[in-house]
PyMOL Python script that loads the backbone (N, CA, C, O; Angstrom):
from pymol import cmd

cmd.read_pdbstr("""\
ATOM      1  N   MET A   1       0.831  -1.178   0.000  1.00  0.00           N
ATOM      2  CA  MET A   1       0.000   0.000   0.000  1.00  0.00           C
ATOM      3  C   MET A   1       0.882   1.252   0.000  1.00  0.00           C
ATOM      4  O   MET A   1       1.788   1.371   0.825  1.00  0.00           O
ATOM      5  N   PRO A   2       0.625   2.171  -0.910  1.00  0.00           N
ATOM      6  CA  PRO A   2       1.477   3.364  -1.024  1.00  0.00           C
ATOM      7  C   PRO A   2       1.096   4.461  -0.034  1.00  0.00           C
ATOM      8  O   PRO A   2      -0.012   4.490   0.502  1.00  0.00           O
ATOM      9  N   ASN A   3       2.038   5.347   0.188  1.00  0.00           N
ATOM     10  CA  ASN A   3       1.791   6.563   0.948  1.00  0.00           C
ATOM     11  C   ASN A   3       1.759   7.725  -0.031  1.00  0.00           C
ATOM     12  O   ASN A   3       2.373   7.670  -1.096  1.00  0.00           O
ATOM     13  N   CYS A   4       1.038   8.776   0.339  1.00  0.00           N
ATOM     14  CA  CYS A   4       0.960   9.977  -0.484  1.00  0.00           C
ATOM     15  C   CYS A   4       2.351  10.598  -0.581  1.00  0.00           C
ATOM     16  O   CYS A   4       3.042  10.736   0.428  1.00  0.00           O
ATOM     17  N   ALA A   5       2.759  10.968  -1.782  1.00  0.00           N
ATOM     18  CA  ALA A   5       4.088  11.550  -1.998  1.00  0.00           C
ATOM     19  C   ALA A   5       4.188  12.953  -1.413  1.00  0.00           C
ATOM     20  O   ALA A   5       5.296  13.449  -1.207  1.00  0.00           O
ATOM     21  N   TYR A   6       3.057  13.606  -1.140  1.00  0.00           N
ATOM     22  CA  TYR A   6       3.092  14.965  -0.609  1.00  0.00           C
ATOM     23  C   TYR A   6       2.912  14.991   0.909  1.00  0.00           C
ATOM     24  O   TYR A   6       3.740  15.565   1.617  1.00  0.00           O
ATOM     25  N   CYS A   7       1.841  14.376   1.418  1.00  0.00           N
ATOM     26  CA  CYS A   7       1.549  14.467   2.859  1.00  0.00           C
ATOM     27  C   CYS A   7       1.868  13.192   3.623  1.00  0.00           C
ATOM     28  O   CYS A   7       1.715  13.149   4.844  1.00  0.00           O
ATOM     29  N   ASN A   8       2.305  12.162   2.926  1.00  0.00           N
ATOM     30  CA  ASN A   8       2.711  10.881   3.513  1.00  0.00           C
ATOM     31  C   ASN A   8       1.558  10.119   4.182  1.00  0.00           C
ATOM     32  O   ASN A   8       1.795   9.255   5.027  1.00  0.00           O
ATOM     33  N   THR A   9       0.308  10.436   3.805  1.00  0.00           N
ATOM     34  CA  THR A   9      -0.850   9.720   4.321  1.00  0.00           C
ATOM     35  C   THR A   9      -0.915   8.348   3.665  1.00  0.00           C
ATOM     36  O   THR A   9      -0.623   8.202   2.478  1.00  0.00           O
ATOM     37  N   PHE A  10      -1.298   7.348   4.445  1.00  0.00           N
ATOM     38  CA  PHE A  10      -1.459   5.991   3.941  1.00  0.00           C
ATOM     39  C   PHE A  10      -2.661   5.940   3.005  1.00  0.00           C
ATOM     40  O   PHE A  10      -3.751   6.364   3.389  1.00  0.00           O
ATOM     41  N   ILE A  11      -2.491   5.435   1.792  1.00  0.00           N
ATOM     42  CA  ILE A  11      -3.563   5.370   0.801  1.00  0.00           C
ATOM     43  C   ILE A  11      -4.095   3.948   0.745  1.00  0.00           C
ATOM     44  O   ILE A  11      -3.367   3.019   0.396  1.00  0.00           O
ATOM     45  N   ILE A  12      -5.370   3.780   1.088  1.00  0.00           N
ATOM     46  CA  ILE A  12      -5.972   2.444   1.091  1.00  0.00           C
ATOM     47  C   ILE A  12      -6.509   2.099  -0.298  1.00  0.00           C
ATOM     48  O   ILE A  12      -6.186   1.046  -0.848  1.00  0.00           O
ATOM     49  N   PHE A  13      -7.332   2.990  -0.865  1.00  0.00           N
ATOM     50  CA  PHE A  13      -7.911   2.752  -2.187  1.00  0.00           C
ATOM     51  C   PHE A  13      -7.640   3.933  -3.097  1.00  0.00           C
ATOM     52  O   PHE A  13      -7.692   5.087  -2.671  1.00  0.00           O
ATOM     53  N   GLY A  14      -7.350   3.635  -4.355  1.00  0.00           N
ATOM     54  CA  GLY A  14      -7.256   4.679  -5.368  1.00  0.00           C
ATOM     55  C   GLY A  14      -6.036   5.560  -5.236  1.00  0.00           C
ATOM     56  O   GLY A  14      -4.900   5.087  -5.189  1.00  0.00           O
ATOM     57  N   GLY A  15      -6.295   6.840  -5.178  1.00  0.00           N
ATOM     58  CA  GLY A  15      -5.221   7.811  -5.194  1.00  0.00           C
ATOM     59  C   GLY A  15      -5.051   8.367  -6.592  1.00  0.00           C
ATOM     60  O   GLY A  15      -5.561   7.804  -7.560  1.00  0.00           O
ATOM     61  N   LYS A  16      -4.351   9.445  -6.693  1.00  0.00           N
ATOM     62  CA  LYS A  16      -4.081  10.093  -7.977  1.00  0.00           C
ATOM     63  C   LYS A  16      -2.615   9.875  -8.315  1.00  0.00           C
ATOM     64  O   LYS A  16      -1.745  10.086  -7.470  1.00  0.00           O
ATOM     65  N   LYS A  17      -2.333   9.456  -9.543  1.00  0.00           N
ATOM     66  CA  LYS A  17      -0.960   9.189  -9.952  1.00  0.00           C
ATOM     67  C   LYS A  17      -0.493  10.211 -10.973  1.00  0.00           C
ATOM     68  O   LYS A  17      -1.228  10.586 -11.887  1.00  0.00           O
ATOM     69  N   GLN A  18       0.747  10.654 -10.798  1.00  0.00           N
ATOM     70  CA  GLN A  18       1.357  11.564 -11.754  1.00  0.00           C
ATOM     71  C   GLN A  18       2.871  11.472 -11.631  1.00  0.00           C
ATOM     72  O   GLN A  18       3.422  11.555 -10.533  1.00  0.00           O
ATOM     73  N   GLY A  19       3.527  11.302 -12.747  1.00  0.00           N
ATOM     74  CA  GLY A  19       4.979  11.288 -12.786  1.00  0.00           C
ATOM     75  C   GLY A  19       5.625  10.229 -11.912  1.00  0.00           C
ATOM     76  O   GLY A  19       6.684  10.475 -11.334  1.00  0.00           O
ATOM     77  N   GLY A  20       5.016   9.063 -11.800  1.00  0.00           N
ATOM     78  CA  GLY A  20       5.591   7.988 -11.004  1.00  0.00           C
ATOM     79  C   GLY A  20       5.337   8.127  -9.508  1.00  0.00           C
ATOM     80  O   GLY A  20       5.853   7.335  -8.720  1.00  0.00           O
ATOM     81  N   ARG A  21       4.557   9.114  -9.108  1.00  0.00           N
ATOM     82  CA  ARG A  21       4.215   9.312  -7.699  1.00  0.00           C
ATOM     83  C   ARG A  21       2.719   9.128  -7.512  1.00  0.00           C
ATOM     84  O   ARG A  21       1.938   9.325  -8.443  1.00  0.00           O
ATOM     85  N   THR A  22       2.324   8.749  -6.302  1.00  0.00           N
ATOM     86  CA  THR A  22       0.924   8.586  -5.966  1.00  0.00           C
ATOM     87  C   THR A  22       0.552   9.601  -4.900  1.00  0.00           C
ATOM     88  O   THR A  22       1.264   9.757  -3.907  1.00  0.00           O
ATOM     89  N   PHE A  23      -0.573  10.297  -5.105  1.00  0.00           N
ATOM     90  CA  PHE A  23      -1.079  11.295  -4.176  1.00  0.00           C
ATOM     91  C   PHE A  23      -2.446  10.856  -3.672  1.00  0.00           C
ATOM     92  O   PHE A  23      -3.178  10.162  -4.377  1.00  0.00           O
ATOM     93  N   CYS A  24      -2.791  11.261  -2.450  1.00  0.00           N
ATOM     94  CA  CYS A  24      -4.033  10.786  -1.849  1.00  0.00           C
ATOM     95  C   CYS A  24      -5.274  11.478  -2.416  1.00  0.00           C
ATOM     96  O   CYS A  24      -6.348  10.876  -2.438  1.00  0.00           O
ATOM     97  N   ASN A  25      -5.155  12.714  -2.870  1.00  0.00           N
ATOM     98  CA  ASN A  25      -6.313  13.425  -3.406  1.00  0.00           C
ATOM     99  C   ASN A  25      -5.846  14.522  -4.364  1.00  0.00           C
ATOM    100  O   ASN A  25      -4.650  14.693  -4.601  1.00  0.00           O
ATOM    101  N   ASP A  26      -6.820  15.265  -4.912  1.00  0.00           N
ATOM    102  CA  ASP A  26      -6.498  16.318  -5.876  1.00  0.00           C
ATOM    103  C   ASP A  26      -5.697  17.456  -5.247  1.00  0.00           C
ATOM    104  O   ASP A  26      -4.837  18.044  -5.904  1.00  0.00           O
ATOM    105  N   LYS A  27      -5.973  17.771  -3.977  1.00  0.00           N
ATOM    106  CA  LYS A  27      -5.252  18.859  -3.309  1.00  0.00           C
ATOM    107  C   LYS A  27      -3.763  18.520  -3.190  1.00  0.00           C
ATOM    108  O   LYS A  27      -2.914  19.362  -3.484  1.00  0.00           O
ATOM    109  N   CYS A  28      -3.445  17.311  -2.768  1.00  0.00           N
ATOM    110  CA  CYS A  28      -2.038  16.900  -2.668  1.00  0.00           C
ATOM    111  C   CYS A  28      -1.395  16.817  -4.051  1.00  0.00           C
ATOM    112  O   CYS A  28      -0.213  17.120  -4.206  1.00  0.00           O
ATOM    113  N   LEU A  29      -2.163  16.412  -5.042  1.00  0.00           N
ATOM    114  CA  LEU A  29      -1.652  16.365  -6.416  1.00  0.00           C
ATOM    115  C   LEU A  29      -1.278  17.771  -6.874  1.00  0.00           C
ATOM    116  O   LEU A  29      -0.225  17.960  -7.483  1.00  0.00           O
ATOM    117  N   GLN A  30      -2.126  18.758  -6.589  1.00  0.00           N
ATOM    118  CA  GLN A  30      -1.829  20.146  -6.952  1.00  0.00           C
ATOM    119  C   GLN A  30      -0.604  20.659  -6.202  1.00  0.00           C
ATOM    120  O   GLN A  30       0.256  21.311  -6.794  1.00  0.00           O
ATOM    121  N   ASN A  31      -0.517  20.371  -4.908  1.00  0.00           N
ATOM    122  CA  ASN A  31       0.615  20.829  -4.101  1.00  0.00           C
ATOM    123  C   ASN A  31       1.895  20.072  -4.428  1.00  0.00           C
ATOM    124  O   ASN A  31       2.988  20.570  -4.162  1.00  0.00           O
ATOM    125  N   GLY A  32       1.781  18.892  -4.994  1.00  0.00           N
ATOM    126  CA  GLY A  32       2.939  18.070  -5.310  1.00  0.00           C
ATOM    127  C   GLY A  32       3.722  18.533  -6.524  1.00  0.00           C
ATOM    128  O   GLY A  32       4.732  17.921  -6.870  1.00  0.00           O
ATOM    129  N   TYR A  33       3.277  19.608  -7.185  1.00  0.00           N
ATOM    130  CA  TYR A  33       4.027  20.102  -8.344  1.00  0.00           C
ATOM    131  C   TYR A  33       5.448  20.496  -7.950  1.00  0.00           C
ATOM    132  O   TYR A  33       6.352  20.456  -8.784  1.00  0.00           O
ATOM    133  N   VAL A  34       5.653  20.875  -6.695  1.00  0.00           N
ATOM    134  CA  VAL A  34       6.990  21.243  -6.216  1.00  0.00           C
ATOM    135  C   VAL A  34       7.919  20.032  -6.290  1.00  0.00           C
ATOM    136  O   VAL A  34       9.095  20.174  -6.623  1.00  0.00           O
ATOM    137  N   LEU A  35       7.407  18.859  -5.988  1.00  0.00           N
ATOM    138  CA  LEU A  35       8.224  17.651  -6.062  1.00  0.00           C
ATOM    139  C   LEU A  35       8.654  17.370  -7.495  1.00  0.00           C
ATOM    140  O   LEU A  35       9.790  16.970  -7.748  1.00  0.00           O
ATOM    141  N   THR A  36       7.739  17.584  -8.422  1.00  0.00           N
ATOM    142  CA  THR A  36       8.060  17.365  -9.832  1.00  0.00           C
ATOM    143  C   THR A  36       9.103  18.371 -10.308  1.00  0.00           C
ATOM    144  O   THR A  36      10.027  18.014 -11.038  1.00  0.00           O
ATOM    145  N   ALA A  37       8.954  19.625  -9.895  1.00  0.00           N
ATOM    146  CA  ALA A  37       9.930  20.651 -10.271  1.00  0.00           C
ATOM    147  C   ALA A  37      11.286  20.369  -9.640  1.00  0.00           C
ATOM    148  O   ALA A  37      12.319  20.596 -10.269  1.00  0.00           O
ATOM    149  N   ALA A  38      11.295  19.879  -8.407  1.00  0.00           N
ATOM    150  CA  ALA A  38      12.553  19.594  -7.715  1.00  0.00           C
ATOM    151  C   ALA A  38      13.328  18.463  -8.400  1.00  0.00           C
ATOM    152  O   ALA A  38      14.557  18.433  -8.352  1.00  0.00           O
ATOM    153  N   ASP A  39      12.615  17.547  -9.028  1.00  0.00           N
ATOM    154  CA  ASP A  39      13.286  16.456  -9.745  1.00  0.00           C
ATOM    155  C   ASP A  39      14.136  16.972 -10.895  1.00  0.00           C
ATOM    156  O   ASP A  39      15.110  16.327 -11.285  1.00  0.00           O
ATOM    157  N   ARG A  40      13.775  18.133 -11.445  1.00  0.00           N
ATOM    158  CA  ARG A  40      14.488  18.671 -12.595  1.00  0.00           C
ATOM    159  C   ARG A  40      15.737  19.453 -12.214  1.00  0.00           C
ATOM    160  O   ARG A  40      16.521  19.819 -13.091  1.00  0.00           O
ATOM    161  N   LEU A  41      15.941  19.717 -10.925  1.00  0.00           N
ATOM    162  CA  LEU A  41      17.105  20.479 -10.479  1.00  0.00           C
ATOM    163  C   LEU A  41      18.299  19.566 -10.249  1.00  0.00           C
ATOM    164  O   LEU A  41      18.160  18.456  -9.735  1.00  0.00           O
ATOM    165  N   SER A  42      19.467  20.046 -10.632  1.00  0.00           N
ATOM    166  CA  SER A  42      20.672  19.267 -10.352  1.00  0.00           C
ATOM    167  C   SER A  42      21.133  19.569  -8.926  1.00  0.00           C
ATOM    168  O   SER A  42      20.844  20.639  -8.390  1.00  0.00           O
ATOM    169  N   GLN A  43      21.834  18.644  -8.327  1.00  0.00           N
ATOM    170  CA  GLN A  43      22.333  18.839  -6.969  1.00  0.00           C
ATOM    171  C   GLN A  43      23.289  20.027  -6.906  1.00  0.00           C
ATOM    172  O   GLN A  43      23.312  20.760  -5.917  1.00  0.00           O
ATOM    173  N   ARG A  44      24.069  20.211  -7.953  1.00  0.00           N
ATOM    174  CA  ARG A  44      25.017  21.331  -7.989  1.00  0.00           C
ATOM    175  C   ARG A  44      24.297  22.678  -7.950  1.00  0.00           C
ATOM    176  O   ARG A  44      24.721  23.579  -7.226  1.00  0.00           O
ATOM    177  N   SER A  45      23.211  22.829  -8.722  1.00  0.00           N
ATOM    178  CA  SER A  45      22.486  24.101  -8.721  1.00  0.00           C
ATOM    179  C   SER A  45      21.820  24.359  -7.370  1.00  0.00           C
ATOM    180  O   SER A  45      21.725  25.508  -6.939  1.00  0.00           O
ATOM    181  N   VAL A  46      21.364  23.314  -6.707  1.00  0.00           N
ATOM    182  CA  VAL A  46      20.787  23.466  -5.366  1.00  0.00           C
ATOM    183  C   VAL A  46      21.867  23.901  -4.380  1.00  0.00           C
ATOM    184  O   VAL A  46      21.638  24.794  -3.565  1.00  0.00           O
ATOM    185  N   ASP A  47      23.040  23.279  -4.448  1.00  0.00           N
ATOM    186  CA  ASP A  47      24.139  23.640  -3.542  1.00  0.00           C
ATOM    187  C   ASP A  47      24.558  25.094  -3.729  1.00  0.00           C
ATOM    188  O   ASP A  47      24.824  25.791  -2.750  1.00  0.00           O
ATOM    189  N   ILE A  48      24.619  25.556  -4.969  1.00  0.00           N
ATOM    190  CA  ILE A  48      24.995  26.945  -5.247  1.00  0.00           C
ATOM    191  C   ILE A  48      23.958  27.902  -4.668  1.00  0.00           C
ATOM    192  O   ILE A  48      24.321  28.904  -4.052  1.00  0.00           O
ATOM    193  N   ALA A  49      22.677  27.610  -4.857  1.00  0.00           N
ATOM    194  CA  ALA A  49      21.618  28.481  -4.334  1.00  0.00           C
ATOM    195  C   ALA A  49      21.639  28.522  -2.811  1.00  0.00           C
ATOM    196  O   ALA A  49      21.447  29.584  -2.220  1.00  0.00           O
ATOM    197  N   VAL A  50      21.867  27.385  -2.172  1.00  0.00           N
ATOM    198  CA  VAL A  50      21.933  27.341  -0.711  1.00  0.00           C
ATOM    199  C   VAL A  50      23.112  28.164  -0.212  1.00  0.00           C
ATOM    200  O   VAL A  50      22.978  28.902   0.763  1.00  0.00           O
ATOM    201  N   ASP A  51      24.250  28.051  -0.856  1.00  0.00           N
ATOM    202  CA  ASP A  51      25.425  28.842  -0.465  1.00  0.00           C
ATOM    203  C   ASP A  51      25.168  30.344  -0.619  1.00  0.00           C
ATOM    204  O   ASP A  51      25.588  31.133   0.227  1.00  0.00           O
ATOM    205  N   GLU A  52      24.486  30.740  -1.688  1.00  0.00           N
ATOM    206  CA  GLU A  52      24.176  32.156  -1.885  1.00  0.00           C
ATOM    207  C   GLU A  52      23.288  32.698  -0.776  1.00  0.00           C
ATOM    208  O   GLU A  52      23.507  33.808  -0.291  1.00  0.00           O
ATOM    209  N   VAL A  53      22.296  31.931  -0.377  1.00  0.00           N
ATOM    210  CA  VAL A  53      21.406  32.360   0.702  1.00  0.00           C
ATOM    211  C   VAL A  53      22.158  32.390   2.019  1.00  0.00           C
ATOM    212  O   VAL A  53      22.006  33.328   2.801  1.00  0.00           O
ATOM    213  N   HIS A  54      22.961  31.381   2.268  1.00  0.00           N
ATOM    214  CA  HIS A  54      23.699  31.294   3.526  1.00  0.00           C
ATOM    215  C   HIS A  54      24.695  32.437   3.674  1.00  0.00           C
ATOM    216  O   HIS A  54      24.826  32.994   4.763  1.00  0.00           O
ATOM    217  N   GLN A  55      25.392  32.796   2.617  1.00  0.00           N
ATOM    218  CA  GLN A  55      26.418  33.829   2.681  1.00  0.00           C
ATOM    219  C   GLN A  55      25.860  35.238   2.450  1.00  0.00           C
ATOM    220  O   GLN A  55      26.579  36.218   2.647  1.00  0.00           O
ATOM    221  N   GLY A  56      24.608  35.357   2.041  1.00  0.00           N
ATOM    222  CA  GLY A  56      24.023  36.659   1.736  1.00  0.00           C
ATOM    223  C   GLY A  56      23.466  37.369   2.959  1.00  0.00           C
ATOM    224  O   GLY A  56      23.627  36.915   4.091  1.00  0.00           O
ATOM    225  N   GLU A  57      22.811  38.490   2.706  1.00  0.00           N
ATOM    226  CA  GLU A  57      22.189  39.260   3.764  1.00  0.00           C
ATOM    227  C   GLU A  57      20.944  38.550   4.289  1.00  0.00           C
ATOM    228  O   GLU A  57      20.341  37.726   3.601  1.00  0.00           O
ATOM    229  N   CYS A  58      20.578  38.886   5.514  1.00  0.00           N
ATOM    230  CA  CYS A  58      19.369  38.332   6.113  1.00  0.00           C
ATOM    231  C   CYS A  58      18.155  38.845   5.340  1.00  0.00           C
ATOM    232  O   CYS A  58      18.007  40.055   5.174  1.00  0.00           O
ATOM    233  N   PRO A  59      17.276  37.946   4.861  1.00  0.00           N
ATOM    234  CA  PRO A  59      16.122  38.403   4.087  1.00  0.00           C
ATOM    235  C   PRO A  59      15.089  39.140   4.941  1.00  0.00           C
ATOM    236  O   PRO A  59      14.256  39.872   4.407  1.00  0.00           O
ATOM    237  N   LYS A  60      15.137  38.955   6.243  1.00  0.00           N
ATOM    238  CA  LYS A  60      14.155  39.592   7.121  1.00  0.00           C
ATOM    239  C   LYS A  60      14.605  40.986   7.552  1.00  0.00           C
ATOM    240  O   LYS A  60      13.837  41.942   7.440  1.00  0.00           O
ATOM    241  N   CYS A  61      15.836  41.115   8.043  1.00  0.00           N
ATOM    242  CA  CYS A  61      16.287  42.399   8.587  1.00  0.00           C
ATOM    243  C   CYS A  61      17.329  43.092   7.712  1.00  0.00           C
ATOM    244  O   CYS A  61      17.624  44.267   7.929  1.00  0.00           O
ATOM    245  N   GLY A  62      17.895  42.383   6.721  1.00  0.00           N
ATOM    246  CA  GLY A  62      18.895  42.981   5.849  1.00  0.00           C
ATOM    247  C   GLY A  62      20.282  43.043   6.456  1.00  0.00           C
ATOM    248  O   GLY A  62      21.186  43.651   5.883  1.00  0.00           O
ATOM    249  N   GLY A  63      20.457  42.414   7.620  1.00  0.00           N
ATOM    250  CA  GLY A  63      21.758  42.411   8.285  1.00  0.00           C
ATOM    251  C   GLY A  63      22.770  41.559   7.540  1.00  0.00           C
ATOM    252  O   GLY A  63      22.410  40.798   6.641  1.00  0.00           O
ATOM    253  N   PRO A  64      24.046  41.688   7.916  1.00  0.00           N
ATOM    254  CA  PRO A  64      25.095  40.936   7.230  1.00  0.00           C
ATOM    255  C   PRO A  64      25.005  39.435   7.527  1.00  0.00           C
ATOM    256  O   PRO A  64      24.511  39.020   8.576  1.00  0.00           O
ATOM    257  N   GLY A  65      25.493  38.643   6.580  1.00  0.00           N
ATOM    258  CA  GLY A  65      25.498  37.190   6.737  1.00  0.00           C
ATOM    259  C   GLY A  65      26.683  36.741   7.539  1.00  0.00           C
ATOM    260  O   GLY A  65      27.402  37.611   8.031  1.00  0.00           O
ATOM    261  N   PRO A  66      26.953  35.508   7.718  1.00  0.00           N
ATOM    262  CA  PRO A  66      26.205  34.418   7.116  1.00  0.00           C
ATOM    263  C   PRO A  66      24.906  34.151   7.867  1.00  0.00           C
ATOM    264  O   PRO A  66      24.822  34.303   9.085  1.00  0.00           O
ATOM    265  N   GLY A  67      23.913  33.753   7.111  1.00  0.00           N
ATOM    266  CA  GLY A  67      22.628  33.395   7.695  1.00  0.00           C
ATOM    267  C   GLY A  67      22.630  31.926   8.063  1.00  0.00           C
ATOM    268  O   GLY A  67      23.297  31.116   7.420  1.00  0.00           O
ATOM    269  N   ASP A  68      21.898  31.593   9.074  1.00  0.00           N
ATOM    270  CA  ASP A  68      21.809  30.202   9.490  1.00  0.00           C
ATOM    271  C   ASP A  68      20.344  29.840   9.667  1.00  0.00           C
ATOM    272  O   ASP A  68      19.540  30.682  10.067  1.00  0.00           O
ATOM    273  N   VAL A  69      19.997  28.613   9.377  1.00  0.00           N
ATOM    274  CA  VAL A  69      18.621  28.162   9.476  1.00  0.00           C
ATOM    275  C   VAL A  69      18.566  27.047  10.496  1.00  0.00           C
ATOM    276  O   VAL A  69      19.363  26.109  10.462  1.00  0.00           O
ATOM    277  N   TYR A  70      17.620  27.163  11.396  1.00  0.00           N
ATOM    278  CA  TYR A  70      17.428  26.118  12.393  1.00  0.00           C
ATOM    279  C   TYR A  70      15.981  26.119  12.840  1.00  0.00           C
ATOM    280  O   TYR A  70      15.254  27.088  12.619  1.00  0.00           O
ATOM    281  N   VAL A  71      15.573  25.055  13.457  1.00  0.00           N
ATOM    282  CA  VAL A  71      14.212  24.916  13.965  1.00  0.00           C
ATOM    283  C   VAL A  71      14.234  25.177  15.456  1.00  0.00           C
ATOM    284  O   VAL A  71      15.105  24.688  16.175  1.00  0.00           O
ATOM    285  N   SER A  72      13.274  25.946  15.906  1.00  0.00           N
ATOM    286  CA  SER A  72      13.190  26.275  17.323  1.00  0.00           C
ATOM    287  C   SER A  72      11.776  25.980  17.809  1.00  0.00           C
ATOM    288  O   SER A  72      10.801  26.221  17.097  1.00  0.00           O
ATOM    289  N   HIS A  73      11.679  25.470  18.994  1.00  0.00           N
ATOM    290  CA  HIS A  73      10.375  25.161  19.584  1.00  0.00           C
ATOM    291  C   HIS A  73      10.282  25.803  20.956  1.00  0.00           C
ATOM    292  O   HIS A  73      11.266  25.858  21.693  1.00  0.00           O
ATOM    293  N   THR A  74       9.116  26.281  21.291  1.00  0.00           N
ATOM    294  CA  THR A  74       8.835  26.793  22.634  1.00  0.00           C
ATOM    295  C   THR A  74       7.611  26.054  23.150  1.00  0.00           C
ATOM    296  O   THR A  74       6.609  25.926  22.447  1.00  0.00           O
ATOM    297  N   VAL A  75       7.698  25.576  24.365  1.00  0.00           N
ATOM    298  CA  VAL A  75       6.590  24.835  24.960  1.00  0.00           C
ATOM    299  C   VAL A  75       6.186  25.529  26.246  1.00  0.00           C
ATOM    300  O   VAL A  75       7.022  25.814  27.104  1.00  0.00           O
ATOM    301  N   TRP A  76       4.891  25.799  26.371  1.00  0.00           N
ATOM    302  CA  TRP A  76       4.336  26.335  27.610  1.00  0.00           C
ATOM    303  C   TRP A  76       3.413  25.273  28.179  1.00  0.00           C
ATOM    304  O   TRP A  76       2.665  24.621  27.451  1.00  0.00           O
ATOM    305  N   SER A  77       3.478  25.112  29.480  1.00  0.00           N
ATOM    306  CA  SER A  77       2.644  24.092  30.115  1.00  0.00           C
ATOM    307  C   SER A  77       2.042  24.658  31.383  1.00  0.00           C
ATOM    308  O   SER A  77       2.707  25.374  32.131  1.00  0.00           O
ATOM    309  N   VAL A  78       0.791  24.338  31.623  1.00  0.00           N
ATOM    310  CA  VAL A  78       0.104  24.762  32.835  1.00  0.00           C
ATOM    311  C   VAL A  78      -0.576  23.533  33.423  1.00  0.00           C
ATOM    312  O   VAL A  78      -1.273  22.790  32.732  1.00  0.00           O
ATOM    313  N   VAL A  79      -0.356  23.348  34.691  1.00  0.00           N
ATOM    314  CA  VAL A  79      -1.004  22.243  35.402  1.00  0.00           C
ATOM    315  C   VAL A  79      -1.988  22.846  36.383  1.00  0.00           C
ATOM    316  O   VAL A  79      -1.622  23.718  37.171  1.00  0.00           O
ATOM    317  N   TYR A  80      -3.204  22.407  36.348  1.00  0.00           N
ATOM    318  CA  TYR A  80      -4.249  22.931  37.214  1.00  0.00           C
ATOM    319  C   TYR A  80      -4.733  21.793  38.112  1.00  0.00           C
ATOM    320  O   TYR A  80      -5.216  20.768  37.631  1.00  0.00           O
ATOM    321  N   LEU A  81      -4.600  21.985  39.384  1.00  0.00           N
ATOM    322  CA  LEU A  81      -5.034  20.976  40.365  1.00  0.00           C
ATOM    323  C   LEU A  81      -6.152  21.534  41.214  1.00  0.00           C
ATOM    324  O   LEU A  81      -6.175  22.725  41.527  1.00  0.00           O
ATOM    325  N   THR A  82      -7.075  20.675  41.585  1.00  0.00           N
ATOM    326  CA  THR A  82      -8.142  21.101  42.502  1.00  0.00           C
ATOM    327  C   THR A  82      -7.996  20.428  43.834  1.00  0.00           C
ATOM    328  O   THR A  82      -8.801  20.661  44.736  1.00  0.00           O
TER     329      THR A  82
END
""", "prot")
cmd.dss("prot")
cmd.show_as("cartoon", "prot")
cmd.util.cbc("prot")
cmd.orient("prot")
């Protein structure tokens, strides 16, 4: 049984197929165009673009580089006892 190439949902019946990939519905098929476009890029061109962004100015504040990308999470928790 395949998983959707876009949202990774388990597909039980049917699905939409395009370009050797299976999508769970029309919405994922529409959003999956990025995957098809990414297949046409060479690894070298991706590496060059990543280096340009990393060494360039910050796109948000315009400050000097190098820019760094990371994921950050904040968790707030409240416990209520009676």
